[in-house]
DRENMI-859352 format. One record per residue: residue in one letter; x, y, z of N, C-alpha, C, O in turn. Coordinates in steps of 0.001 Angstrom, whole numbers, plus 500000, padded with zeros to 6 digits. Layout:
N
AXYZXYZXYZXYZ...
END
This chain:
413
M398388312594367066397874313657368030397396312876369356396645311903369287T397847313337370451397396313006371804396778314204372416397364315282372514V395559313974372830394774314943373582394588314405375021394195313262375257I394887315276375915394889314888377309394159315864378206394491317048378249R393199315386378895392509316232379809392974316038381372393020314956381957E393269317171381854393703317024383273392703318150384012392924319358383928L391693317641384669390592318445385135389972319413384070389226318977383193N390282320665384165389567321517383158390717321999382122390488322938381360N391982321312382122392974321757381167392946320596380115392867319412380442I393016321033378854393067320154377701394284320459376910394428321533376327R395207319446376896396432319579376279396561318777374907396261317588374795F397042319572373887397256318998372431398659318724372276399460319653372377V399109317353372004400431317066371788400525316468370450399865315457370210G401337317032369487401367316508368110400654317321367167400428318519367338S400276316596366090399497317232364960397967317207365085397388316123365150F397292318372365120395879318375365312395058318530363958394718319640363547H394795317480363367394086317504362161392661316992362245392176316706363340E391930316862361033390568316569360930390230315052361688389162314856362268S391154314175361599390902312879362164390693312966363666389947312199364275E391465314046364289391261314111365721390277315078366223390265315308367432L389446315677365437388650316843365953387611316322366917387172317113367752H387161315055366892386156314593367777386629314445369213385782314644370084M387865314123369582388289313897370906388270315136371684387709315057372777P388787316308371334388763317427372131387300317893372508387114318444373593I386193317665371567384888317959371770384377317099372997383635317551373870A384838315873372961384252314938374048384932315289375378384319315200376442L386228315695375299386980316023376647386325317469377094386155317635378302L386002318376376315385351319564376619383974319330377365383651320009378340H383160318291376822382117317883377326382160317385378778381404317777379666H383153316459378913383435315759380194383857316871381259383417316760382403A384640317870380949385115318949381743383937319816382274383877320172383451V382941320156381272381947321050381615380851320337382316380478320612383456M380291319272381454379030318743381981379337317757383156378519317671384072E380438317037383169380573315892384145381441316563385257381191316362386445G382427317334384861383453317942385879382775319183386509383117319503387648G381916319846385908381097320930386531381942322240386479381694323194387216F382955322230385566383850323457385419383106324381384614382431323983383664N383195325732384971382622326917384142383869327750383383383741328850382846D385071326984383468386153327589382684386928326497382236387053325517382970V387543326544380962388466325560380555389746326249380028389803327457379801S390806325353379845392037325839379374392455324857378233392397323631378324L392878325553377165393318324904375956394833325118375790395290326226375512D395567324071375960397098324225375884397689323459374714397773322233374651F398102324361373764398565324008372492400161323971372467400783323716371436S400784324254373720402210324492373731403135323401373120404280323640372735E402495322093373062403321320969372357402574320653371111402739319526370643C401821321433370540401124321094369191402188321435368093402883322448368157T402256320613367189403216320803366095402545321118364710403271321507363795S401327320984364532400657321529363367399191321385363668398802320676364596A398334322093362843396966322302362995396407322548361597397031323123360705S395102322029361485394387322251360255393280323079360389392799323183361518S392680323807359287391528324641359475390265323959359964389524324454360813G390055322700359326388965322027359732388851321654361255387809321852361880S389873321156361768389962320712363197389817322039364003388981322105364905M390606323081363698390559324223364558389282325106364531388929325729365532L388589325146363343387366325807363285386243325007364023385345325623364597A386285323636364013385381322885364799385515323054366233384548323082366995L386850323178366626387102323581368046386574324961368418385924325149369446C386896325980367489386424327259367730384920327353367934384446328078368810S384195326635367142382757326697367215382201326203368473381247326754369022E382825325110368957382566324547370274382778325499371320381879325656372146I383858326169371406384226327205372406383203328262372279382691328703373307L382829328747371037381797329826370939380327329288371486379498330069371953R380129328020371384378890327553371858378867327481373501377916327777374224L380039327055373860380186327046375395380135328545376015379629328783377112R380681329458375234380598330755375597379324331345375846379151332198376717T378328330857375012376954331338375234376366330654376293375244331017376645E376986329609376943376433329011378114377282329476379312377241328844380368H378050330571379166378826331224380163380015330340380766380352330398381948V380584329546379839381872328849380144383016329698379542382935330070378371D383986329986380246385153330839379802386128329873379279386017328664379480C387128330429378577388224329758377946389507330614377834389504331784377450T390668329879378227391868330418378048392787329713377046392600328515376833L393721330342376446394551329569375489396003329815375640396459330945375818T396731328729375565398187328700375573398774328476374091398612327380373555L399352329353373532399858329233372136400961328149372035401613327803373020P401151327591370703402182326677370527403495327244370820403667328455370685K404490326430371231405883326970371451406629327233370113407572328022370065R406214326602369109406846326888367788406473328208367440405304328578367546P407389328953367027407001330478366531406097330414365381405061331080365380D406438329614364345405668329682363139404240329296363434403329329873362841L404001328353364316402615327810364589401891328915365485400717329234365292A402606329411366372401972330422367136401524331614366251400433332151366439R402426332039365234402076333044364415400820332667363445400013333517363068L400757331337363100399543330838362330398200331148363149397196331618362614F398296330842364460397127330822365190396683332271365257395476332511365238K397535333217365331397239334554365310396739335118363988395745335842363935N397449334771362931397081335181361637395801334533361067395169335156360215T395425333448361440394157332796361015392889333343361819391724333222361439N393289333932362933392144334432363864391674333381364894390722333621365636W392360332197364933392018331274365885392233331702367230391368331522368087A393492332340367514393669332809368876392691333696369371392240333558370508N392259334757368472391140335711368899389801335121369102389058335605369956I389419334060368348388181333528368613388222332652369920387225332576370637L389345332017370205389350331108371410389612331882372650389117331506373713E390363332943372580390528333964373805390601335332373382391743335786373318P389659336097373078389522337449372503390216338359373537390887339299373109R390108338156374845390722339158375898392242339181375749392871340216375964Q392795338112375403394293338049375221394886338336373928395987338872373803Y394104337956372923394573338028371562393689338880370557392523338533370371G394171339900369954393272340678369204392967340061367844393522339007367534P392116340660367018391742340133365792393102340085364888394064340834365057S393004339113363945394154339082363031394589340143362259393784340818361618A395884340382362253396356341638361468397097341056360156397953341761359623F396820339917359678397252339286358494397095340297357187395961340734356995K397947340624356450397840341533355387398098340780353991398051341395352925G398360339472354068398750338781352815397470338469352074396359338742352529Y397692337859350863396506337573350039396359336047349644395596335691348746T397065335256350304396992333795350145396128333066351068396049331838351027Q395451333812351934394430333171352770393568334338353321393931335514353321V392375333869353794391495334780354515391181334291355903390542333253356077P391616335016356864391391334514358223390063334193358643389130334790358105A389822333263359602388470332946360054387565334099360333387932334985361104I386495334131359793385572335362359982384207334820360655383632333828360206S383819335421361570382569335151362303381486335898361694381634337089361423F380349335244361450379097335795361093377859335346361664377738334135361850S376900336132361979375706335741362626374428336401362170373390336320362826S374542337142360879373382337785360526373605337709358989374699337398358519P372542338001358246372550337985356803373623339083356301374350338813355346A373704340264356928374533341372356580376096340782356788376955340952355924D376332340120357952377566339536358380378055338542357148379163338568356613Q376979337683356840377290336756355893377739337332354469378685336943353784H376879338296354210377172338999352766378564339675352854379318339670351881S378868340207353930380255340916353991381313339865353910382261340042353146A381225338771354649382194337772354546382489337128353288383628336876352896V381366336860352643381470336274351211382182337226350299383052336848349515N381755338588350431382393339489349499383920339639349720384688339799348772R384342339578351053385714339641351415386396338427350836387537338538350387I385783337318350822386554336075350427386609336087348766387633335750348172T385517336469348145385583336556346725386541337621346247387274337400345284N386552338703346858387594339672346534388849339174346712389692339469345865A389180338426347704390591337954347827390946336848346831392116336619346524I389950336198346356390235335200345405390508335827344154391506335424343558L389757336819343584389933337574342500391310338324342436391833338618341362G391861338613343658393150339415343638394316338318343847395478338590343546G393979337173344333395062336274344759395314335159343751396351334507343866I394419334877342736394530333703341734394768334273340325393780334758339774P395900334282339686396016334787338404395296334016337467395167332813337699N394765334549336363394180333724335312393076332863335570392904331873334859I392292333141336531391089332519336866389871332733335932389435333850335656E389373331598335482388326331807334432386955332367335251386701332067336418R386238333124334514384956333790335127383947332735335625383314332961336657S383771331596334934383032330546335395383408329862336598382594329529337458D384750329636336662385273329055337962385093330027339129384671329638340218F385411331257338889385198332263339945383855332284340421383639332251341632A382824332342339487381421332354339812380959331194340580380158331299341508A381551329910340124381114328668340819381590328744342420380886328483343395L382835329128342414383493329239343810382562330196344730382125329850345828E382330331425344131381502332251344976380219331760345329379699332007346417W379639331001344348378255330449344564378259329465345760377348329455346587A379367328610345812379328327544346813379677328160348120379052327728349088I380482329005348308380921329767349567379591330616350013379325330711351211N378837331175349105377694331944349454376585330952350026375999331207351078E376326329795349265375304328880349643375679328267351007374813328236351881L376846327802351235377167327100352521377000328037353669376405327714354697T377542329213353466377485330202354666375993330584354908375568330717356056D375173330763353771373646331004353956373085329903354717372270330142355608N373436328752354454372845327598355198372950327761356729372002327425357438V374072328266357246374309328432358627373168329564359213372482329354360214I373116330612358515372040331573358889370653331053358856369870331212359793V370349330397357704368716330017357687368509328624358304367398328398358782H369511327599358354369060326339358920369605325952360222368943325204360940S370883326439360641371601325891361686371151326209363068371569325522364000Q370406327109363254369795327748364545371017327858365612370890327592366807S372203328285365003373364328373365979373215329604366736372905330640366147A373419329581368062373412330623369024374553331706368780374450332895369080A375675331094368178376836331900368010377224332079366549378387332355366255G376269331928365620376524332058364098377478331093363640377548329995364192G378294331433362584379187330519362013380500331110361824380703332302362058L381460330257361378382758330724360990383090330261359578382696329183359133V383824331117358903384284330704357588385788331114357397386213332174357858Q386505330314356764388006330625356560388375330072355212387867329026354808V389220330732354534389833330315353212391329330102353404391981330931354038S391864329076352904393292328680353185393924328024352051393190327637351141N395210327839351974395889326998351000395487327108349595395354326111348885F395265328471349126395215328642347727396548328888347261397226329676347920H397051328348346226398378328431345740398347329032344387397601328558343531R399125330062344139399067330760342910399371329876341665398817330116340592N400211328904341805400468328146340572399679326930340369399453326505339236R399269326378341393398471324983341310396907325427341333396094324591340939K396527326462341691395092326831341800394270325852342553393272325319342070V394706325637343722393925324778344645393342325766345797394063326620346312L392189325610346106391571326514347111390801325545348145390160324558347786E390945325937349379390339325198350336389553326225351310390143327147351873F388230325993351450387575326795352447386754325921353290386236324874352899T386656326461354590385997325653355856385133326559356367385376327762356473I383914325900356756382776326470357305382294325662358489382067324455358410S382147326379359586381754325666360838380688326368361568380605327595361500D379883325676362250378883326382363156378530325480364364378768324274364289C378012325977365393377636325167366578376220325008366735375706325114367849G375511324748365645374181324772365658373566323294365828374195322379366360Q372345323177365348371737321756365612372355320661364755372236319494365128G373046320970363566373659319923362841372714319527361673371510319760361778I373163319006360699372504318455359445371485317429359775370359317602359311P371722316359360529370720315287360765369553315954361570368429315579361240K369630316806362489368419317232363144367797318173362293366571318213362394T368390319036361379367780319959360573366885319174359567365741319539359297L367433318156359069366639317265358128365463316694358758364406316615358131K365574316289359958364510315497360567363415316443361033362259316056361209S363819317709361230362844318797361673361852319112360583360750319563360892G362176318903359340361317318994358062360318317972358006359327318123357291G360516316802358792359602315611358606359735314801357431358966313857357250L360660315092356603360855314186355322361886313123355565362047312240354723F362615313159356706363670312049356862363655311835358302363506312702359162N363839310498358483363778310036360024364847308867360206364729308020361092G365886308892359307366924307808359502367954308227360344367787309103361192S369210307540360121370329307723361073371092308929360535370840309451359449D372005309314361342372885310475361071373704310191359718373840311056358852V374212308953359625374861308608358388373979308731357142374351309289356110G372744308149357328371730308446356161371544309786355893371460310101354706A371445310807356897371171312126356775372135312851355868371754313686355048L373561312459356063374579313052355241374572312628353942374790313422353026E374316311308353728374086310835352465373007311423351673373106311567350455Q371888311794352407370724312554351688371078314009351574370495314688350729A371935314511352315372150315998352270372751316513350962372475317604350463I373671315539350420374451316012349120373559315646347801373929315884346652R372420315077348128371582314917346807370870316235346463370683317125347293E370480316295345156369910317447344677368362317588345246367530316683345316G368210318948345626366782319138345949366383318710347392365194318672347709I367411318376348301367127317797349652367272319152350618368310319810350687T366097319439351322366119320472352202364915320222353136363958319506352843R365088320955354394364007320659355458362731321498355067361670321242355636D362796322440354164361648323297353792361886324028352520362661324979352421K361125323494351480361314324090350104360856325597349971361171326266348987S360116326084350984359565327517350919360801328454351226360700329649350949I361941327970351778363001328904352147364236328451351407365274329074351630G364255327495350598365528327106349927365113325770349126364240324976349478Q365973325684347903365815324734346987366589323381347389366324322312346838G367525323503348348368266322248348839369366321833347847369689320663347644N369935322954347222371000322600346313372401323020346794373428322678346207G372377323761347866373736324186348342374860323083348532375994323178348062L374416322093349240375404321023349672375639320137348481376753319649348288F374568319902347633374717318994346402375528319879345511376573319344345140G375306321194345032376090321824344241377651322082344686378544322109343839S377876322249345940379187322367346429379957321011346331381147320988346017Y379241319885346609379872318570346583380106318325345045381084317632344763Q379382318775344085379485318572342707380733319340342186381494318820341371I380924320614342686382006321494342316383294320891342710384221320903341901C383446320335343944384664319651344550384934318501343913386095318285343566S383945317592343656384279316137343079384622316296341501385523315639340979H383817317233340785384021317395339479385444317915339022385955317629337939S386029318740340018387192319434339813388461318587340170389591318961339859G388181317326340898389120316556341457389685316927342737390755316478343146G388881317838343435389135318170344717388651317181345829388431316002345550E388489317679347098388036316871348126386771317727348854386635318947348764F385952316890349533384804317399350288384578316593351507384663315365351547R384270317405352542384134316594353797382972317337354780382954318552354979I382049316420355331381209317033356251381239316241357552381160315013357510D381352316901358719381256316347360163379983316917360632379853318140360683S379077316155360961377774316705361689377061315624362399376803314566361826G376744315843363584376084314743364492377008313551364547378223313734364618H376488312337364517377274311176364699377769310472363179377834309268362933A378063311518362336378436311038360981379520311876360355379631313075360610R380267311268359586381323312070358659381106311554357184380976310352356950L381078312381356344381068312174354847382431312731354361382876313828354697H383019311888353566384334312392352879384418311891351574384225310691351380Y384695312692350610385116312350349305386543312750348937387016313845349240T387208311794348264388565312141347675388563311490346323387805310552346075P389440312000345414389450311433343971389919309973344181389374309071343544A390921309716345063391438308259345022390383307394345609390074306414344931K389733307582346813388717306629347389387281306874347079386451306017347383G386912308037346466385572308177346176384809308676347363385343309451348156L383562308253347515382780308882348420382564307730349680382297306558349415A382700308177350934382436307288352068381756308105353098382012309295353280V380732307309353879380234307918354882380193306956356003379826305795355823R380592307448357251380791306644358389380181307062359684380076308263359931Y379791306200360489379350306566361911380457306948362818381507306307362854E380206308083363618381245308572364555380713308557366011379758309278366300K381236307846366839380863307594368159380819308982368974380025309084369909I381601309967368654381590311198369330380985312253368415381622312571367410P379864312799368663379265313645367761379848315063367681380407315569368654V379712315690366517379903317157366391378455317704366471377535317257365785K378329318755367407377031319187367804376600320251366741375424320613366778G377365320745365874376934321549364725377290320807363399376974319650363121T378054321741362575378445321110361288379824321676360948380058322866361162V380715320885360442381971321424359874382073320933358355381925319746358061I382322321876357460382391321410356084383760322042355608384092323211355807V384526321048354925385820321357354478385711321150352979385535319996352590A385795322146352078385812321968350558387007322406349982387419323556350128K387645321453349266388908321703348453388580321648346938388126320636346404V388824322729346326388502322852344808389868322946344033390764323688344434D389974322294343089391236322183342236390726322650340739390074321952339962F391160323937340534390615324422339119391869324772338369391917325860337796T392955323890338319394155324044337624393696323876336063394214324560335181N392783323005335825392343322862334425391083323793334136389987323449334579P391216324911333433390323325767333208388934325241332828388829324204332173L387826325972333247386476325803332661385908324451333291384750324129333025L386586323767334002385961322563334595384760322620335405383934321711335493L384710323818336029383436324011336911382217324428336258381114324413336804Q382474324848334925381199325528334247380214324382334041379049324718333827E380489323137334070379596322037333909379153321502335316378251320667335378A379761321961336427379411321426337614378129321720338288377543320899338992L377683323007338030376435323407338527375240323192337559374876324033336736K374711322062337732373566321620336916372436321210337892372576320276338681F371214322016337793370113321628338548368858321207337720368418321962336854A368292320015337984367237319530337120367684319363335651366904319483334705G369018319074335528369562318860334162369960320060333481370505320008332379K369691321258334143369925322518333393371060323215333987371194323278335209K371883323743333165373162324408333622372733325709334390371841326418333923H373341326012335522373072327204336311374213328109336177375347327711336445T373972329362335758374870330408335654374645331524336817373913332485336581P375220331395337943374946332376338891375413333822338663376415334022337977V374682334902339247375129336187339268376368336234340038376401335537341052D377352336904339749378627336905340627379098338209341061378617339244340601Y380052338193341958380550339452342551381036340486341553380897341691341765I381617339990340445382138340924339404380987341658338613381166342794338174E379912341039338459378769341663337819378222342793338803377931343894338336T378098342555340004377415343404340903378388344574341357377944345668341706R379767344270341328380654345303341972381387346027340776381709347195340992Y381660345551339684382549346237338697381756346680337386382006347745336820E380820345819336962380183346114335698379112347252335688378323347446336612D379173347933334610378214349035334435377247348454333286377587348314332112G375956348133333833375087347556332808374644348263331595374028347711330683E374995349563331620374542350425330449375705350731329591375521351499328647S376903350220329798378135350595328819379070349512329107379033348913330182N379964349221328122381101348303328154382247348805328945383381348799328465I382006349229330109383001349798331032383132349009332374382109348756333010V384203348662332768384451348115334006384896349145335091385978349711334935N384133349418336170384577350492337075385507349920338199385146349014338949F386783350550338255387618349890339146388135351243340075388970352056339679K387574351278341148387800352389342161388990351929343117388817351115344023L390139352492342847391368351897343369391450352126344784392219351418345433S390703353101345414390776353304346916390062352172347567390310351933348749E389199351450346909388431350331347590389176348965347409388735347922347890E390293349038346708390879347668346487392047347324347185392559346211347063T392547348292347980393535348051348865393780349163349854393491350311349516E394297348918351067394421349737352343395735350501352011395741351651352449S396697350167351426397943350734351072398390350906349634398129350048348791F399020351943349368399606352181348004400971352551348212401496353425347521G401663351863349242403039352198349458404107351175349233405277351383349553S403671350022348657404782349007348393404313348084347361403125347979347055R405367347346346774405022346323345759404028345151346258403171344625345548L404266344876347447403348343662348066402091344214347994401239343430347576A401651345492348314400293345952348269399686345928346823398529345609346550G400691346329345920400164346253344555399873344849343881399117344737342916T400468343901344410400361342577343715398993342140343521398609341871342382P398113342028344661396751341527344392395987342513343560395087342089342835V396284343862343606395697344797342734395927344485341207395064344588340336A397176344104341033397660343854339708396908342658339131396391342659338014T396891341612340014396201340347339537394775340605339251394242340085338271K394153341352340026392679341643339908392525342292338546391697341844337754L393272343305338250393135344044337111393346343154335821392607343224334839E394408342330335927394682341433334940393420340388334686392988340161333556N392949339853335749391728338905335717390434339743334969389811339220334045L390148340946335425389121341716334916389324341919333484388404341688332699I390482342342333083390805342554331598390493341320330833389731341422329871R391017340112331165390782338943330449389389338420330445388965337748329505M388613338746331576387146338353331625386227339252330835385095338883330522H386764340548330482385931341425329813386553341851328370386915343004328133P386626340878327518387071341282326242386267342358325547385044342231325492G386834343357325038386186344473324377385774345582325438385258346632325055Y385971345373326528385514346394327696386792347337327984387961346970327863A386424348429328326387469349263328837387502349235330366386443349220330993I388575349228330923388673349349332513389035350778332982390146351294332854E388043351294333492388269352746334147388819352618335566388131352147336471V390072353047335745390685353020337025390377354461337668390831355475337138N389723354505338632389283355732339442390400356012340451390658355132341272F391051357104340460391938357468341438391552358407342524392364358973343255D390202358542342584389577359474343471390116359214344903390264358057345296A390423360330345722390957360285347062392167359669347186392470359272348312I393095359462346084394450358987346233395366359951345850395611360126344656P395949360653346798396901361793346417398313361354346060399056362149345485I398752360031346395400141359681346130400316358213346196399752357612347110I401070357529345286401313356176345296402754356057345278403386357025344856S403447354909345711404800354806345618405155354305344302404361353755343539S406485354539344051407056354130342709406956352559342473406646352120341365S407229351731343554407108350328343400405738349970343176405500349093342345F404713350579343861403352350316343634402894350521342194402251349697341544A403299351711341776403083352029340325403622351038339263402966350717338272D404921350558339554405482349689338699404751348296338771404456347680337747E404487347852339989403881346531340078402523346383339423402143345337338899V401753347606339495400390347478338995400330347982337468399692347355336622F401028349136337182400793349729335940401910349463334892401697349314333688G403238349420335550404382349106334749404354347895334131404615347826332930K404003346676334936404085345403334388402906345276333468403017344721332375L401724345809333923400553345753333016400819346267331661400453345622330679F401454347427331549401813348063330203402521347190329346402234346969328170V403620346619330095404467345638329197403709344399328835403873343891327726G402955343930329641402082342678329463401116342811328366401012341940327502L400358343952328380399477344223327291400023344702326053399528344345324983G401047345515326115401549346309324967401028347545324936399972347777325526P401730348552324211401247349877324249399788350094323786398985350690324504M399451349582322534398210349736321964397114349251322810396129349964323005Q397239347935323388396140347329324092396041348098325448394928348258325950F397116348561326034397112349301327261396258350577327089395362350829327895M396535351391326031395713352564325742394230352440325381393347353251325658Q394104351246324691392613350943324412391795350507325516390610350831325599R392441349711326456391719349068327671391729349785328793390720349801329498I392820350466329130392853351109330446392675352647330396393448353343329737R391686353144331075391414354626331169391677355061332635391304354316333540F392263356161332894392512356783334247391484357863334368391125358571333428K391014357940335656389901358914335894390282359539337244390655358774338134N390225360821337470390523361558338726391922361245339300392139361011340489V392929361272338228394259360971338679395097362357338907395190363223338037A395634362432340076396396363602340381397641363659339562398233362625339252P398090364951339172399287364988338356400541364330338986401430363851338281T400572364325340133401768363746340848401643362223340738402692361592340608V400641361653340769400323360289340658400529359819339121401082358768338798Q400031360703338297400194360327336855401657360397336370402069359650335483A402467361363337011403908361342336726404573360153337192405421359611336483L404263359706338311404814358415338945404542357235337973405427356489337553I403243357146337664402924355980336721403693356044335372404247355067334867D403668357342334820404447357514333509405916357053333619406478356406332736R406505357449334808407917357043334957408091355546335240409099354966334836A407123354901335931407237353548336182407074352759334961407711351720334789I406162353262334028406081352598332798407308352650331839407674351706331139S407933353960331903409107354277331086410150353362331571410768352740330708Q410480353157332924411562352347333515411308350891333224412234350126332955R410005350500333281409679349113333022409942348794331480410524347752331177V409560349593330621409717349376329244411261349169328849411658348273328104A412087350160329480413543350106329405414238348993329878415315348640329397T413515348263331058414306347124331556413582345883331163414148344807331361G412283345911330580411639344807330248410899344107331451410264343068331265
END
């Protein structure tokens, strides 16, 4: 990657990945603080690829500058697929919201960058992400799902509680593959950064490199009255235990763990004003994560999204309100994550009945009915389907479509 500054215009040529994220931040600083410009232009027309870590770091810096009344314009990459990625991931909207609207991405293999600045925003973002994981990854184990949700919740909560970011934070989930079961999530903010946060507690007064080394240890926090200091430690444990990767950029330091090279922390001449965390979890081997969350030598089992959203504490029933699971009932594509979610819930709840509530759904397409219920009937078998699946508030027309889809699926296999 070559990053070129021409007055207030910054051009990106080549691949923009994590190793290059510091240079654009430095050039933005030069343009605004030394050049005196109150507007900047980001030109990605010659960019050939970009990663979530580098882009969310840049987006956070632009959000910070916007709070200081610095404007930004964006030129998208010439490559159509990359320009589409900028729009689908929400990067374009964050960098220049006047020109580019929010992401309209409807797929289920990633979650576009979400901005959050309050506890309610953070809670909504985490629920959206965990819902996407449940519907996007077949055969995920309950303990793996709970560990992923815990890590995303803890790291985004750190932004709200500790960062003092004027523009809140950003979180994005990308690169989860249905067969390999590798998930990558990125969290970025434009706050004071981990080194300053730890120093503000009065318990640490070392270098930025030392701060990141301390941050991933158990029980390290600036204030025990508002947190136990296990978010970064637990998240690092999840990534390293699974054979994934973990990276933090904050202040003048970078921490990076890979299975091949282990853990390394180094000094960075150009600082990141806030914090960027990229966590990659590989849960191809089931149940690996159930031993990762241990605090004070004791295994931690977090309350998860499934318990709070689907389970009925007074009976062995999983409540599945179909109208809340998808925005469309008209295609096979819309049915795919719904089917995956149902299959995951069935496997996670042996002995439970799954009550599918069709309230407020007057019609579904035949392809949707086949994708969700036809394939599920064949997969479970008639006896298991009748024992495990219950329909509630289903309109006669919808019931007929489901019956027909099941009949045709049984006939064709």
